[in-house]
N, C-alpha and C positions, 0 to 999 in steps of 0.2 A: 420121677419128677421131683425137683427140689422145691420144698415149700418156701424156703427162705429165698431162693434164687428167683422165683416167680414175681416177688413183690418189687415194684419200682422204687427207686431211692428218691425220696422227696428232698428237694433242695431248699434249705432254710432261707429265711429272709436275710439279705445282706451277703449271701454267698453266691459266687459265680462259678460255674463249672464249664470246662471245655473238654471235648473228646476229639483226639487226633489219632486215628487208627487204634492202637492198643494202649495209648497213653492218656490217662485221665488227669487233668489238672484242676485243682479246686482252690479258690481264693476266698477268704472271708475276713472278718474283723480281727481274728487272732493271728492270722498269717496265711501262708500258702503251702500246699503240699501237692506232690505229683506221684503217680503210681503207674507202672507199666504192667499190664495184665498179660497172662499167658496166652498163647496162640489158640488154645482150645475153646476160648469163649469170645463172643462178640459183644461189644458195648456200644450203646447209642444214647443220644441225648434227645429227649422229646418233651412234650408239654407236661406229661405226668411226672417227669424227672428222668433220672438215668436208669436205663434197663440193661440187664446183663442176660445173655442167652448162650447156651452151648452151641458151638459151631457144627458138631456132628453128634450122633448118638453113641458115644463110647463111654466106658466106665470112667476114664480120666476126665473127659469133658464134663460129665455130670458131677464129678467130685469137685472140679475147679469152679463150677457154676456158682454154688452157694458160697464158697470161699471168696471168690472174686467179688461177689455182691457185698459180702460183709466187709471186705477190705475197703471198697469204695464208700460204703456207709460210714466206716470209721474215719475216712478222710473228711467227709462232710460234717460229721459230729465234732471232729477235732478242731477244724477251723472256725466253727461257730460257738461251741461250748468249751472244748478242751477236755482233758482227762485228768483225774486225780487219783492217787493211791496214798493211803494213810498207813503208817507203820507205828507200832507201839513197842517201846523198849521196857522190858521187865527185868528187874534184878537190882540188888543192892549196889550202888555206885555206878550203875549203867546209865549213861546219858549221852546226849548228842548236842552239838553246838556248831554254828556256822562260822567259818573263818574265810571271809571273802568268797572265792569260788570253790572252796573245799568244805566238806562236811567232816567234822571231827567227832569220832565215836569212841567213847570209853566203854568197853565191853568185857572188862574183867581180865584182859591180857596185861602183860607187863609193859605194854606200849600202847599208845593211842593209834587208832586206825584213821588215816586221812583218806577220804574218798573224793576224788576229783569229779566235780559235777560236769557232765557233758553239755555241749552247746544245745540250746533249745529246751532245756529242762530247768524248771524253777523248783528249788527246795526251800521249804519254810520249817522252822523249828519253833512251834508255839510254846510248849513246855519242854523241859530237857528230856522228857520221855516220849514225846510225840513228834514224828517227822511226817511232813506232807510233801509229796512229790507231784508236780503237775507239769503239763505240757500239751502240745497239740498232736503229737505222734503217739498213738496208743502203744505201739510196740516198744518204743524207746522208754516211755514211762514205766511200763511193766518190767523191762529189762533192768532199769536202774533200781527199782524197788527190789527185784529179785537178787541183784548183786549186793545191795546193802544188807538184806536179810541173810544172805549166805555167809556173812562174816561171823554171825553167832545165831544159828537157828535155834528155836525154842526147844529145850530139852523136856522130856516127858515127866520128870519127877517133881520139879519145882516150877516149871514153866518159864525159867529164866532164858532170856535171849530176845531177838528181834522178831516180831510177828506182824502179820497184816492186821489192821483194825477189824475186829469181828471174827477173826480166825479162831476156830476151836482147836485147842491143843488136847489131845487124848492123854490123860494123866494116868501114870502107873503108880501102884502102891509100892512103898519102900520095903526093905527087908523086914521080916517078922522075927521076933525072938523065940 
């Protein structure tokens, strides 16, 4: 039995949800999202909220049960509150700036890295070393943050590069004489 899957999904104030077969549509103050669930689970809308249950007792159905419930929960949270990922840039001369719909990154290369910001994602640069990525789709926000981080991942000796806020970088000791 899935501990996560058993819980009904509470619908926040100002959010409307509709279930049409395997398609869940959620509309809220920040926008609207839809999700098509796999055929191994059933989804229903009741007074307690949205409930997800396995269609039959198979390994795949039980695995999809908790996943599907979490995906629907992310829809409800996204349209009501949204998701945010913060990145920190460490290194001498490393910085970020916004140029319209592009994020300009100076990461120690001989050229500047220009990252095209996808539709539905908002990027803010408070300080030149801090980047905030926000949006209503959790997967898209995480993907954009991972792509920006992949340009220069933090290295273990000095910690230079792009890292998530609060991420611990395991530091190595340099060469000994």
